[in-house]
N, C-alpha and C positions, 0 to 999 in steps of 0.2 A: 838531774840524774841521781837520785838518792841511793840507788842500789849499786853504784859503781865506785864506792869508797873515795869520792872526791873530797879534797880539802877545800876550805872556803876560797882560797886564792887560785884554784884551778878552773880553767875554762876548757871545754872539750876541744875547741879549735882556736888557734892563736897564730900570730905571724911566725914565719920560719926564721931561724937564725941566719940563714944565707939563701941566696937565689941559686937554684941548681941549673938554671939556664935552659932547661929542656922540659918538655912535658913527659912525665914518666909513663911507661906502659903498665897497665894494670891487668893481671891475669888471675882469674879465679880457678881454684882447684877444688872440686867437690867430689865426695865419695862417702861411703859408709864410715861410721865412727870406728876408729881403731884400725883402719885398713892400711895406714902408712903414709898418709898425705904429708905430715910434718917431716917424717924421715926422708921421703922423696925430695921435698923441697930443701932440706938441709944438705942432701947429697948434691943437688944442683948448685947450692952455694959453694960447696967444696970443689965441685968440678970447675967452677968459675975461678978458682984459685984465690978466692977473696978471704980476707980476715973477717971473722965474725965477732962482733962485740959481745961482751958478757951482758947478761940480763935475761929477762923472760922472753923477749921477742928476738928472733934471729935476724940480725941486721948485718948485711955485708956492704961492700963498696957499691954494688950495683943492684942490690936486691934486699927487700925487707919482707919477712914472712909474717903476715897478720892472721892470727887464728880466730875463727868465728867463736870458739868456746869463750874467748875473752869477753864477748858481748852477751853472755848469759845474763838475764835480768836478775836472777836470784842465785844465791849460793845453794849448797846441798840442803841446808836446813830450810831455806825459803821454798825450795821445790817440794820438800816433804810437806810443808804447810799448805802449799797450793794443790798438791796431789798431781802435779804435772811433771813430765820428764823434760830433760834438756833438749830433747828432739821436738818438743812442742813449740810452734812459732811464738806463742804467747810468752815463752820463757827466754826469748832472745830479743835484744834491742836492735832490730834491723834498721830502724831509723837512724840511730846513732852510728852504727857501722857504716851505712851508706853515706851519711854526712861526713864522716871522718875519712873514708876512702876518697870521696870527691875532694875534700880539702887537701889531702896529700897529693892528689893528681894536680890540683891547682897551685901547688907550691907552698901550702900552709903546713904548719906543725900541728900535732894533736896530742892530747893526753889520752892515750888509749887505755881502757880498763884492762885489768888482769884478773883472770879466773885461775886460781891456784888448784890444780888437779890433786896435788899431794894433800893439802889441808881441806879442800872443799869450800874454802872461803874466797872472797874477793879481796885481792891485795890492792894496795894503793896504785893508781894509774902510773904509767911511765910515759915520758915525753918522747914522741917519735918525730923526727925531722923528715921532710920529703927526701926521697932518694932518686938517683938518676936511673 
C-alpha cells in the first residue's frame, strides 16, 4: 500500500492487544460530501456519554468512527496528477477499507490510513483496536 504512508514495520492488519469478547456491530453511514456525517456520528458518541480519545479517528468506549476519506488512494497532488476527483472509485482503496473493517469485526487491530483534510496529504497511519 505505497500511497498510505506506511512505515516498513507496519502491517495493515495485525493481532489485537485484547479480546473484546463480542462481535462488534458495523454500521455504514453514507451521504454527500460535507453534509454532516462525521458531525452526526460525533454527536452520537456524545449522546452515549462516552469519552472520546484524542487523535484523528473518533474512538469512544462503544463506538469508533472510520472515515472513508482516509482510504483515498492519492493525496491532493496525486489526484491533480491523475485528473480524478476523490469521488472517483479509482481514487479510493475500497479493498483495503473492506479488509480492515472485516478485520475489526473479527477482533483484529488495523493500521488505518489517515487523509489530512487540512494539509491535503496522507499522514502516517494510526493503530485502531477492535471496539465493542
